[in-house]
N, CA, C and O of each residue as an XYZ file, in Angstrom:
844
protein
N      33.359      5.852    -16.116
C      32.310      5.678    -15.128
C      31.754      7.041    -14.736
O      32.494      8.021    -14.639
N      30.424      7.093    -14.510
C      29.784      8.313    -14.028
C      29.019      7.980    -12.760
O      28.319      6.970    -12.698
N      29.153      8.829    -11.750
C      28.461      8.638    -10.487
C      27.846      9.956    -10.047
O      28.368     11.029    -10.350
N      26.740      9.866     -9.336
C      26.139     11.047     -8.731
C      25.436     10.617     -7.460
O      24.785      9.573     -7.426
N      25.566     11.424     -6.411
C      24.964     11.097     -5.127
C      24.398     12.354     -4.502
O      25.099     13.358     -4.375
N      23.147     12.307     -4.112
C      22.522     13.401     -3.373
C      22.154     12.926     -1.991
O      21.411     11.956     -1.846
N      22.664     13.596     -0.962
C      22.317     13.304      0.418
C      21.493     14.482      0.916
O      21.949     15.625      0.865
N      20.293     14.218      1.392
C      19.324     15.278      1.632
C      19.241     15.635      3.109
O      19.250     14.763      3.979
N      19.159     16.937      3.374
C      19.023     17.423      4.742
C      19.140     18.931      4.745
O      19.599     19.518      3.766
N      18.736     19.560      5.816
C      18.859     21.011      5.924
C      17.927     21.780      5.027
O      18.155     22.962      4.768
N      16.867     21.129      4.540
C      15.871     21.821      3.728
C      16.178     21.839      2.254
O      15.357     22.316      1.470
N      17.344     21.332      1.838
C      17.710     21.274      0.424
C      18.701     20.146      0.240
O      19.415     19.791      1.179
N      18.761     19.561     -0.979
C      19.698     18.470     -1.176
C      21.146     18.941     -1.137
O      21.485     19.993     -1.679
N      21.985     18.156     -0.497
C      23.416     18.383     -0.580
C      23.968     17.420     -1.621
O      23.819     16.206     -1.485
N      24.595     17.946     -2.644
C      25.164     17.105     -3.679
C      26.567     16.711     -3.267
O      27.486     17.529     -3.292
N      26.729     15.446     -2.886
C      28.054     14.979     -2.511
C      29.006     15.068     -3.685
O      30.141     15.522     -3.540
N      28.546     14.635     -4.847
C      29.293     14.794     -6.085
C      28.376     14.471     -7.248
O      27.331     13.845     -7.072
N      28.769     14.898     -8.432
C      27.988     14.590     -9.629
C      27.067     15.729    -10.000
O      27.494     16.880    -10.092
N      25.806     15.410    -10.211
C      24.850     16.369    -10.741
C      24.451     17.431     -9.733
O      24.626     17.266     -8.526
N      23.914     18.517    -10.249
C      23.270     19.526     -9.424
C      21.787     19.178     -9.350
O      21.067     19.322    -10.338
N      21.338     18.733     -8.212
C      19.977     18.236     -8.077
C      18.986     19.394     -8.134
O      19.280     20.508     -7.699
N      17.811     19.107     -8.676
C      16.764     20.106     -8.773
C      15.497     19.559     -8.146
O      15.268     18.350     -8.141
N      14.674     20.454     -7.618
C      13.414     20.043     -7.025
C      12.308     20.959     -7.475
O      12.539     22.124     -7.801
N      11.099     20.425     -7.490
C       9.918     21.213     -7.810
C       8.850     20.836     -6.805
O       8.369     19.703     -6.799
N       8.476     21.783     -5.950
C       7.518     21.466     -4.899
C       6.856     22.742     -4.422
O       7.413     23.834     -4.536
N       5.647     22.583     -3.880
C       4.977     23.722     -3.276
C       5.598     24.060     -1.931
O       5.470     25.186     -1.449
N       6.276     23.081     -1.318
C       6.947     23.318     -0.051
C       8.078     22.321      0.110
O       8.025     21.227     -0.453
N       9.101     22.685      0.872
C      10.157     21.749      1.241
C      10.629     22.115      2.636
O      10.588     23.280      3.033
N      11.083     21.099      3.383
C      11.494     21.333      4.760
C      12.427     20.223      5.208
O      12.490     19.153      4.601
N      13.144     20.501      6.276
C      14.041     19.520      6.864
C      13.237     18.452      7.590
O      12.241     18.754      8.248
N      13.674     17.197      7.465
C      13.022     16.088      8.140
C      13.747     15.796      9.445
O      14.966     15.627      9.458
N      13.006     15.737     10.531
C      13.560     15.327     11.820
C      13.433     13.815     11.922
O      12.315     13.302     11.859
N      14.535     13.076     12.077
C      14.453     11.618     12.091
C      13.747     11.079     13.321
O      13.788     11.679     14.395
N      13.088      9.916     13.142
C      12.509      9.187     14.259
C      12.621      7.705     13.954
O      13.402      7.319     13.084
N      11.866      6.869     14.641
C      12.018      5.421     14.472
C      11.596      4.931     13.100
O      12.011      3.851     12.681
N      10.772      5.707     12.383
C      10.287      5.304     11.062
C      10.898      6.096      9.914
O      10.766      5.710      8.753
N      11.570      7.211     10.234
C      11.987      8.154      9.212
C      13.455      8.508      9.372
O      13.906      8.843     10.467
N      14.202      8.430      8.268
C      15.583      8.887      8.271
C      15.623     10.398      8.063
O      14.639     10.997      7.629
N      16.751     11.004      8.371
C      16.898     12.433      8.104
C      16.871     12.676      6.599
O      17.191     11.787      5.810
N      16.490     13.873      6.215
C      16.421     14.183      4.792
C      15.652     15.457      4.551
O      15.594     16.340      5.407
N      15.055     15.542      3.363
C      14.272     16.710      2.972
C      12.892     16.270      2.530
O      12.750     15.304      1.780
N      11.871     16.983      2.999
C      10.498     16.702      2.614
C      10.075     17.633      1.484
O      10.302     18.841      1.544
N       9.456     17.054      0.450
C       8.904     17.812     -0.671
C       7.396     17.613     -0.678
O       6.919     16.494     -0.492
N       6.633     18.695     -0.894
C       5.184     18.600     -0.835
C       4.497     19.178     -2.049
O       4.973     20.140     -2.651
N       3.372     18.581     -2.403
C       2.515     19.143     -3.441
C       1.678     20.267     -2.836
O       1.705     20.494     -1.627
N       0.952     20.950     -3.675
C      -0.088     21.850     -3.204
C      -1.347     21.033     -2.938
O      -1.351     19.814     -3.113
N      -2.411     21.702     -2.518
C      -3.691     21.030     -2.293
C      -4.576     21.097     -3.531
O      -5.801     21.127     -3.417
N      -3.969     21.121     -4.698
C      -4.682     21.139     -5.978
C      -4.469     19.806     -6.667
O      -3.327     19.380     -6.839
N      -5.531     19.143     -7.061
C      -5.426     17.843     -7.700
C      -4.506     17.897     -8.914
O      -4.565     18.834     -9.711
N      -3.660     16.886     -9.046
C      -2.709     16.697    -10.140
C      -1.464     17.579    -10.027
O      -0.666     17.634    -10.962
N      -1.289     18.263     -8.909
C      -0.045     18.986     -8.679
C       1.076     17.989     -8.415
O       0.863     16.959     -7.775
N       2.281     18.302     -8.916
C       3.420     17.388     -8.858
C       4.542     17.985     -8.020
O       4.878     19.159     -8.173
N       5.117     17.185     -7.142
C       6.359     17.524     -6.450
C       7.420     16.535     -6.906
O       7.122     15.364     -7.140
N       8.665     17.006     -7.035
C       9.705     16.121     -7.564
C      11.069     16.472     -6.997
O      11.300     17.585     -6.524
N      11.953     15.509     -7.054
C      13.374     15.720     -6.781
C      14.145     14.949     -7.844
O      14.065     13.722     -7.907
N      14.892     15.669     -8.679
C      15.473     15.102     -9.892
C      16.961     15.405     -9.936
O      17.406     16.434     -9.428
N      17.733     14.503    -10.545
C      19.194     14.634    -10.574
C      19.647     15.900    -11.284
O      20.621     16.524    -10.864
N      18.962     16.289    -12.346
C      19.388     17.437    -13.138
C      18.325     17.747    -14.166
O      17.485     16.900    -14.472
N      18.354     18.951    -14.701
C      17.499     19.253    -15.841
C      18.137     18.790    -17.147
O      17.495     18.817    -18.196
N      19.393     18.366    -17.085
C      20.097     17.844    -18.257
C      20.231     16.327    -18.127
O      20.636     15.823    -17.080
N      19.888     15.601    -19.195
C      19.961     14.144    -19.190
C      21.392     13.691    -19.494
O      21.927     13.972    -20.566
N      22.001     12.988    -18.537
C      23.382     12.555    -18.676
C      23.545     11.044    -18.831
O      24.608     10.589    -19.254
N      22.532     10.265    -18.505
C      22.705      8.815    -18.339
C      22.133      8.057    -19.527
O      21.187      8.517    -20.166
N      22.705      6.903    -19.821
C      22.257      6.073    -20.932
C      21.940      4.674    -20.406
O      22.340      4.306    -19.302
N      21.223      3.912    -21.207
C      20.774      2.598    -20.760
C      21.684      1.464    -21.234
O      21.409      0.298    -20.949
N      22.765      1.787    -21.952
C      23.664      0.727    -22.425
C      24.918      0.621    -21.563
O      25.918      0.056    -22.005
N      24.884      1.158    -20.331
C      25.973      1.012    -19.371
C      25.470      0.249    -18.144
O      24.294      0.316    -17.787
N      26.383     -0.468    -17.517
C      26.044     -1.115    -16.255
C      25.611     -0.043    -15.263
O      26.309      0.954    -15.077
N      24.468     -0.245    -14.629
C      23.854      0.821    -13.835
C      23.323      0.297    -12.511
O      22.766     -0.798    -12.433
N      23.510      1.110    -11.462
C      22.850      0.867    -10.177
C      22.272      2.192     -9.687
O      23.006      3.141     -9.410
N      20.955      2.239     -9.589
C      20.236      3.404     -9.070
C      19.672      3.071     -7.703
O      19.217      1.951     -7.472
N      19.698      4.037     -6.793
C      19.068      3.828     -5.487
C      18.424      5.115     -4.986
O      18.914      6.212     -5.254
N      17.340      4.971     -4.268
C      16.707      6.093     -3.577
C      16.173      5.584     -2.245
O      15.687      4.457     -2.145
N      16.271      6.426     -1.229
C      15.714      6.100      0.087
C      14.655      7.153      0.387
O      14.962      8.332      0.560
N      13.402      6.707      0.446
C      12.272      7.632      0.449
C      11.203      7.158      1.427
O      10.994      5.960      1.619
N      10.540      8.121      2.032
C       9.312      7.861      2.770
C       8.182      8.619      2.102
O       8.228      9.846      2.013
N       7.154      7.899      1.626
C       5.960      8.505      1.048
C       4.930      8.640      2.155
O       4.777      7.726      2.966
N       4.222      9.757      2.206
C       3.376     10.019      3.372
C       2.009      9.365      3.303
O       1.318      9.282      4.318
N       1.594      8.890      2.109
C       0.240      8.367      1.972
C       0.173      7.366      0.825
O       0.921      7.467     -0.147
N      -0.735      6.394      0.952
C      -1.018      5.478     -0.151
C      -2.407      5.726     -0.730
O      -2.966      4.871     -1.418
N      -2.957      6.908     -0.444
C      -4.298      7.260     -0.887
C      -4.261      8.432     -1.864
O      -3.674      9.474     -1.575
N      -4.889      8.253     -3.017
C      -5.018      9.320     -4.024
C      -3.668      9.910     -4.390
O      -3.473     11.124     -4.334
N      -2.733      9.034     -4.768
C      -1.383      9.460     -5.131
C      -0.879      8.701     -6.354
O      -1.337      7.603     -6.670
N       0.072      9.324     -7.020
C       0.885      8.658     -8.042
C       2.343      8.874     -7.653
O       2.785     10.017     -7.541
N       3.088      7.809     -7.447
C       4.480      7.880     -7.011
C       5.362      7.159     -8.030
O       5.039      6.063     -8.489
N       6.470      7.791     -8.369
C       7.474      7.195     -9.240
C       8.858      7.394     -8.610
O       9.110      8.423     -7.982
N       9.744      6.424     -8.774
C      11.164      6.632     -8.492
C      11.966      5.739     -9.428
O      11.702      4.542     -9.537
N      12.964      6.340    -10.112
C      13.749      5.562    -11.058
C      14.511      6.427    -12.041
O      14.809      7.590    -11.769
N      14.822      5.839    -13.192
C      15.634      6.457    -14.238
C      14.750      6.623    -15.470
O      14.135      5.658    -15.925
N      14.680      7.848    -16.020
C      13.685      8.128    -17.054
C      14.167      9.183    -18.042
O      14.998     10.032    -17.717
N      13.630      9.109    -19.248
C      13.886     10.151    -20.248
C      12.908     11.318    -20.104
O      13.094     12.351    -20.746
N      11.875     11.175    -19.279
C      10.834     12.195    -19.159
C      11.243     13.296    -18.190
O      12.037     13.067    -17.278
N      10.697     14.494    -18.394
C      10.888     15.553    -17.403
C       9.883     15.363    -16.270
O       9.022     14.486    -16.338
N       9.996     16.186    -15.231
C       9.177     15.995    -14.040
C       7.688     16.147    -14.329
O       6.874     15.376    -13.822
N       7.334     17.130    -15.134
C       5.923     17.357    -15.426
C       5.312     16.169    -16.160
O       4.192     15.755    -15.858
N       6.050     15.622    -17.122
C       5.553     14.472    -17.890
C       5.475     13.232    -17.019
O       4.500     12.483    -17.072
N       6.518     13.019    -16.211
C       6.549     11.816    -15.368
C       5.426     11.846    -14.334
O       4.787     10.828    -14.069
N       5.193     13.017    -13.757
C       4.176     13.108    -12.725
C       2.755     13.088    -13.228
O       1.827     12.840    -12.458
N       2.568     13.349    -14.522
C       1.220     13.550    -15.055
C       0.511     12.270    -15.446
O      -0.689     12.295    -15.719
N       1.225     11.142    -15.481
C       0.623      9.963    -16.087
C       1.133      8.668    -15.462
O       2.241      8.607    -14.929
N       0.289      7.628    -15.543
C       0.715      6.276    -15.187
C       1.533      5.644    -16.301
O       2.208      4.636    -16.090
N       1.470      6.246    -17.502
C       2.235      5.780    -18.656
C       2.706      7.018    -19.420
O       2.117      7.378    -20.440
N       3.774      7.678    -18.928
C       4.212      8.940    -19.541
C       4.429      8.821    -21.046
O       5.121      7.920    -21.519
N       3.837      9.731    -21.774
C       3.810      9.649    -23.228
C       5.208      9.679    -23.822
O       6.037     10.510    -23.450
N       5.459      8.763    -24.750
C       6.687      8.735    -25.552
C       7.950      8.682    -24.698
O       9.019      9.090    -25.151
N       7.836      8.186    -23.472
C       8.976      8.186    -22.544
C       9.506      6.767    -22.341
O       8.775      5.784    -22.460
N      10.814      6.696    -22.029
C      11.469      5.417    -21.771
C      12.063      5.449    -20.367
O      12.629      6.464    -19.960
N      11.943      4.352    -19.624
C      12.372      4.390    -18.236
C      12.446      2.987    -17.633
O      11.877      2.025    -18.148
N      13.173      2.920    -16.517
C      13.146      1.788    -15.597
C      12.793      2.400    -14.254
O      13.580      3.174    -13.709
N      11.628      2.072    -13.703
C      11.165      2.794    -12.521
C      10.152      1.975    -11.735
O       9.487      1.084    -12.264
N      10.058      2.310    -10.449
C       8.976      1.834     -9.598
C       7.791      2.798     -9.724
O       7.962      4.014     -9.817
N       6.583      2.219     -9.723
C       5.369      3.048     -9.728
C       4.367      2.514     -8.714
O       4.155      1.308     -8.585
N       3.754      3.463     -7.994
C       2.566      3.166     -7.199
C       1.554      4.239     -7.536
O       1.801      5.420     -7.293
N       0.410      3.846     -8.095
C      -0.585      4.828     -8.512
C      -1.983      4.307     -8.240
O      -2.386      3.265     -8.758
N      -2.720      5.048     -7.417
C      -4.097      4.649     -7.185
C      -4.960      4.905     -8.421
O      -6.009      4.282     -8.582
N      -4.526      5.817     -9.294
C      -5.257      6.051    -10.544
C      -5.215      4.818    -11.437
O      -6.156      4.558    -12.187
N      -4.121      4.057    -11.357
C      -3.980      2.830    -12.142
C      -4.518      1.613    -11.407
O      -4.497      0.501    -11.936
N      -5.002      1.825    -10.179
C      -5.505      0.713     -9.386
C      -4.412     -0.067     -8.673
O      -4.641     -1.188     -8.219
N      -3.218      0.526     -8.572
C      -2.119     -0.179     -7.902
C      -2.415     -0.304     -6.404
O      -2.824      0.660     -5.757
N      -2.206     -1.486     -5.878
C      -2.243     -1.709     -4.438
C      -0.874     -2.132     -3.921
O      -0.655     -2.242     -2.714
N       0.046     -2.366     -4.861
C       1.432     -2.709     -4.553
C       2.338     -1.993     -5.541
O       1.882     -1.529     -6.587
N       3.615     -1.903     -5.211
C       4.572     -1.290     -6.128
C       4.698     -2.109     -7.417
O       4.739     -3.338     -7.378
N       4.758     -1.425     -8.539
C       4.975     -2.053     -9.834
C       6.386     -1.739    -10.314
O       6.854     -0.607    -10.193
N       7.050     -2.734    -10.853
C       8.356     -2.568    -11.494
C       8.107     -2.454    -12.989
O       7.528     -3.353    -13.598
N       8.550     -1.339    -13.586
C       8.169     -1.059    -14.974
C       9.386     -0.698    -15.810
O      10.219      0.113    -15.407
N       9.473     -1.317    -16.981
C      10.359     -0.835    -18.029
C       9.477     -0.342    -19.167
O       8.393     -0.877    -19.400
N       9.951      0.685    -19.877
C       9.148      1.245    -20.960
C      10.047      1.712    -22.086
O      11.119      2.272    -21.860
N       9.591      1.470    -23.296
C      10.274      1.909    -24.514
C       9.310      2.798    -25.273
O       8.351      2.318    -25.875
N       9.574      4.121    -25.241
C       8.751      5.109    -25.945
C       7.275      4.971    -25.594
O       6.410      5.064    -26.464
N       6.997      4.750    -24.317
C       5.624      4.707    -23.848
C       4.978      3.339    -23.833
O       3.853      3.208    -23.350
N       5.649      2.304    -24.346
C       5.118      0.941    -24.297
C       5.726      0.232    -23.096
O       6.943      0.066    -23.017
N       4.877     -0.187    -22.162
C       5.339     -0.673    -20.874
C       5.345     -2.197    -20.750
O       4.538     -2.892    -21.368
N       6.269     -2.693    -19.942
C       6.183     -4.018    -19.343
C       6.080     -3.800    -17.839
O       6.955     -3.175    -17.240
N       5.013     -4.313    -17.227
C       4.724     -4.075    -15.813
C       4.801     -5.397    -15.060
O       4.167     -6.381    -15.442
N       5.583     -5.406    -13.988
C       5.715     -6.590    -13.136
C       5.333     -6.190    -11.717
O       5.818     -5.190    -11.187
N       4.464     -6.979    -11.115
C       4.020     -6.691     -9.753
C       5.086     -7.138     -8.755
O       5.550     -8.277     -8.806
N       5.473     -6.244     -7.850
C       6.456     -6.608     -6.820
C       5.815     -7.344     -5.653
O       6.499     -8.050     -4.913
N       4.500     -7.183     -5.485
C       3.823     -7.775     -4.339
C       4.040     -7.018     -3.040
O       3.610     -7.473     -1.980
N       4.710     -5.857     -3.108
C       5.049     -5.081     -1.910
C       4.160     -3.841     -1.841
O       4.140     -3.035     -2.771
N       3.432     -3.693     -0.751
C       2.572     -2.522     -0.575
C       3.398     -1.290     -0.243
O       4.522     -1.400      0.245
N       2.834     -0.111     -0.509
C       3.490      1.133     -0.128
C       3.419      1.265      1.392
O       2.338      1.274      1.981
N       4.592      1.366      2.009
C       4.683      1.549      3.453
C       5.096      2.987      3.742
O       5.993      3.516      3.085
N       4.456      3.622      4.714
C       4.739      5.020      5.005
C       5.875      5.153      6.020
O       5.765      5.870      7.015
N       6.960      4.449      5.742
C       8.213      4.552      6.487
C       9.331      4.679      5.457
O       9.092      4.484      4.266
N      10.539      5.001      5.891
C      11.666      5.123      4.956
C      11.983      3.763      4.339
O      12.149      2.770      5.048
N      12.063      3.733      3.012
C      12.266      2.499      2.248
C      13.361      2.736      1.224
O      13.436      3.809      0.625
N      14.217      1.730      1.021
C      15.274      1.805      0.013
C      14.816      1.109     -1.265
O      14.470     -0.072     -1.257
N      14.821      1.865     -2.363
C      14.479      1.338     -3.682
C      15.760      1.273     -4.517
O      16.548      2.218     -4.510
N      15.973      0.175     -5.232
C      17.142      0.058     -6.105
C      16.745     -0.604     -7.412
O      15.878     -1.476     -7.453
N      17.411     -0.161     -8.494
C      17.223     -0.763     -9.816
C      18.603     -0.927    -10.428
O      19.434     -0.023    -10.339
N      18.855     -2.074    -11.049
C      20.142     -2.278    -11.698
C      19.967     -3.049    -12.995
O      19.037     -3.838    -13.161
N      20.906     -2.788    -13.915
C      20.972     -3.568    -15.147
C      22.405     -3.587    -15.630
O      23.233     -2.783    -15.201
N      22.692     -4.533    -16.544
C      24.051     -4.745    -17.014
C      24.294     -4.051    -18.350
O      23.378     -3.476    -18.937
N      25.524     -4.110    -18.819
C      25.891     -3.497    -20.094
C      25.043     -4.099    -21.215
O      24.892     -5.316    -21.319
N      24.493     -3.215    -22.049
C      23.705     -3.641    -23.210
C      22.635     -4.659    -22.823
O      22.366     -5.609    -23.558
N      22.034     -4.444    -21.658
C      21.054     -5.393    -21.140
C      19.678     -5.148    -21.728
O      19.409     -4.078    -22.274
N      18.807     -6.143    -21.615
C      17.379     -5.961    -21.875
C      16.591     -6.386    -20.637
O      15.404     -6.701    -20.725
N      17.260     -6.391    -19.488
C      16.635     -6.824    -18.239
C      17.012     -5.877    -17.115
O      18.178     -5.513    -16.962
N      16.019     -5.479    -16.330
C      16.253     -4.658    -15.137
C      15.801     -5.440    -13.913
O      14.775     -6.119    -13.929
N      16.597     -5.326    -12.846
C      16.282     -5.999    -11.584
C      15.899     -4.942    -10.553
O      16.577     -3.924    -10.419
N      14.822     -5.184     -9.835
C      14.242     -4.214     -8.909
C      14.315     -4.755     -7.485
O      13.938     -5.897     -7.221
N      14.808     -3.911     -6.564
C      14.994     -4.313     -5.173
C      14.276     -3.330     -4.255
O      14.257     -2.126     -4.510
N      13.688     -3.853     -3.189
C      13.148     -3.036     -2.104
C      13.788     -3.493     -0.807
O      13.709     -4.663     -0.432
N      14.423     -2.545     -0.132
C      15.170     -2.844      1.097
C      16.150     -4.000      0.900
O      16.303     -4.865      1.762
N      16.810     -3.989     -0.265
C      17.860     -4.952     -0.550
C      17.389     -6.310     -1.020
O      18.217     -7.183     -1.282
N      16.090     -6.521     -1.135
C      15.534     -7.813     -1.552
C      15.036     -7.700     -2.990
O      14.289     -6.779     -3.323
N      15.452     -8.637     -3.841
C      14.983     -8.662     -5.228
C      13.485     -8.944     -5.239
O      13.045     -9.990     -4.762
N      12.696     -8.006     -5.787
C      11.234     -8.147     -5.776
C      10.652     -8.312     -7.173
O       9.494     -8.706     -7.307
N      11.432     -8.019     -8.226
C      10.911     -8.159     -9.586
C      12.057     -8.084    -10.581
O      13.081     -7.448    -10.332
N      11.863     -8.744    -11.706
C      12.747     -8.632    -12.859
C      11.883     -8.340    -14.070
O      10.910     -9.049    -14.328
N      12.232     -7.295    -14.819
C      11.471     -6.924    -16.014
C      12.416     -6.955    -17.207
O      13.512     -6.399    -17.146
N      11.997     -7.601    -18.289
C      12.890     -7.770    -19.435
C      12.090     -7.802    -20.728
O      10.862     -7.874    -20.727
N      12.837     -7.747    -21.842
C      12.210     -7.889    -23.139
C      12.307     -6.651    -23.998
O      13.125     -5.765    -23.750
N      11.458     -6.601    -25.013
C      11.538     -5.573    -26.045
C      11.239     -4.182    -25.525
O      11.593     -3.197    -26.174
N      10.597     -4.074    -24.373
C      10.247     -2.752    -23.854
C      11.320     -2.165    -22.951
O      11.097     -1.127    -22.329
N      12.495     -2.815    -22.865
C      13.616     -2.162    -22.195
C      13.943     -0.881    -22.964
O      13.883     -0.873    -24.193
N      14.292      0.213    -22.253
C      14.526      1.480    -22.952
C      15.592      1.376    -24.036
O      16.528      0.587    -23.901
N      15.469      2.157    -25.106
C      16.513      2.176    -26.131
C      17.865      2.476    -25.490
O      17.982      3.385    -24.669
N      18.874      1.713    -25.866
C      20.146      1.756    -25.153
C      20.837      3.109    -25.251
O      21.605      3.465    -24.357
N      20.590      3.867    -26.303
C      21.264      5.151    -26.479
C      20.484      6.330    -25.901
O      20.948      7.468    -25.976
N      19.298      6.075    -25.322
C      18.480      7.165    -24.797
C      19.165      7.854    -23.622
O      19.774      7.198    -22.778
N      19.064      9.172    -23.574
C      19.615      9.951    -22.470
C      18.553     10.154    -21.399
O      17.401     10.459    -21.709
N      18.946      9.981    -20.121
C      17.966      9.977    -19.042
C      18.476     10.733    -17.818
O      19.664     11.032    -17.698
N      17.555     11.028    -16.925
C      17.844     11.551    -15.593
C      17.342     10.522    -14.586
O      16.714      9.531    -14.959
N      17.622     10.765    -13.307
C      17.005      9.928    -12.284
C      16.333     10.811    -11.252
O      16.752     11.945    -11.022
N      15.278     10.281    -10.627
C      14.588     11.098     -9.659
C      13.376     10.409     -9.067
O      13.104      9.238     -9.328
N      12.648     11.184     -8.251
C      11.427     10.710     -7.595
C      10.350     11.765     -7.774
O      10.629     12.964     -7.761
N       9.108     11.304     -7.941
C       8.013     12.178     -8.349
C       6.746     11.782     -7.590
O       6.450     10.596     -7.446
N       6.009     12.768     -7.112
C       4.777     12.531     -6.379
C       3.694     13.448     -6.919
O       3.892     14.658     -7.033
N       2.548     12.865     -7.252
C       1.392     13.627     -7.716
C       0.238     13.411     -6.745
O      -0.095     12.271     -6.422
N      -0.372     14.491     -6.281
C      -1.607     14.345     -5.512
C      -2.770     14.226     -6.485
O      -2.894     15.025     -7.413
N      -3.609     13.241     -6.275
C      -4.749     13.011     -7.163
C      -6.053     13.504     -6.554
O      -7.136     13.202     -7.055
N      -5.941     14.265     -5.467
C      -7.102     14.855     -4.821
C      -6.738     16.267     -4.372
O      -5.602     16.708     -4.551
N      -7.685     16.958     -3.801
C      -7.428     18.324     -3.330
C      -6.825     18.286     -1.926
O      -7.330     18.914     -0.995
N      -5.736     17.534     -1.803
C      -5.039     17.387     -0.529
C      -3.533     17.456     -0.754
O      -3.027     16.975     -1.768
N      -2.826     18.052      0.192
C      -1.365     18.069      0.141
C      -0.842     16.657      0.356
O      -1.313     15.943      1.241
N       0.127     16.260     -0.450
C       0.824     14.988     -0.267
C       2.323     15.300     -0.218
O       2.794     16.224     -0.881
N       3.059     14.527      0.565
C       4.495     14.780      0.725
C       5.299     13.500      0.591
O       4.790     12.397      0.789
N       6.583     13.677      0.246
C       7.528     12.564      0.339
C       8.843     13.095      0.878
O       9.205     14.252      0.663
N       9.546     12.228      1.580
C      10.788     12.600      2.246
C      11.927     11.816      1.610
O      11.881     10.587      1.558
N      12.945     12.516      1.128
C      14.088     11.902      0.456
C      15.301     11.977      1.370
O      15.659     13.050      1.856
N      15.922     10.844      1.598
C      17.167     10.805      2.364
C      18.378     10.695      1.456
O      19.387     11.364      1.675
N      18.279      9.841      0.426
C      19.394      9.610     -0.502
C      18.830      9.341     -1.886
O      17.814      8.661     -2.028
N      19.493      9.878     -2.914
C      19.282      9.452     -4.288
C      20.641      9.389     -4.968
O      21.449     10.306     -4.821
N      20.900      8.325     -5.704
C      22.195      8.225     -6.357
C      22.196      7.217     -7.488
O      21.293      6.391     -7.616
N      23.244      7.307     -8.312
C      23.385      6.411     -9.447
C      24.859      6.167     -9.707
O      25.696      7.040     -9.474
N      25.170      4.978    -10.190
C      26.529      4.670    -10.657
C      26.395      3.980    -12.005
O      25.636      3.022    -12.153
N      27.134      4.474    -12.977
C      27.135      3.875    -14.310
C      28.566      3.625    -14.761
O      29.452      4.445    -14.519
N      28.788      2.492    -15.417
C      30.081      2.162    -15.976
C      29.912      1.318    -17.210
O      28.854      0.723    -17.418
N      30.934      1.255    -18.030
C      30.826      0.535    -19.307
C      31.179     -0.935    -19.140
O      31.030     -1.707    -20.087
N      31.647     -1.351    -17.945
C      31.950     -2.758    -17.704
C      31.206     -3.239    -16.480
O      31.326     -4.405    -16.103
């Protein structure tokens, strides 16, 4: 079994155990909790269109898709306007993931919200080398702290997607990622206008096992 957990606060992620988390942002800061926001770390883009901010488990891909898996992230996105947001498990690096609604030649199980793609609700997506299966969750992006989870079973071809503990989508079929692909997990935000966009991460973690 492999596990990794990042608990965010104090302006940088604290790795409880597992991977050494990495971030790429024009700015980062400590989040002061309130009624809508949990404590954590805020990551921000620059005010240049297509700039990407990210928080990723590692620069080295450790995870595979043929193990029983549970991924979770607790995030607050600051805006639903002119943004591309991803959170999940992917073979792509941060630059590739943030640059596209369909990252080239990449395989992943992830949530996406992108105004460039015309999304008005979160999409649950599985992809095999850039070929996607997209399922609408029916859940709009809320600018409060939200828990996202994705899970699948050993040698599965189906991923289950949860928001705040409620099953919102199931994606399955030939576009499930190749089972032997090596992946990382993380969250990615792209500003699609000349405005700073931010997201606040409280927790990111994964558990994988062969049974």
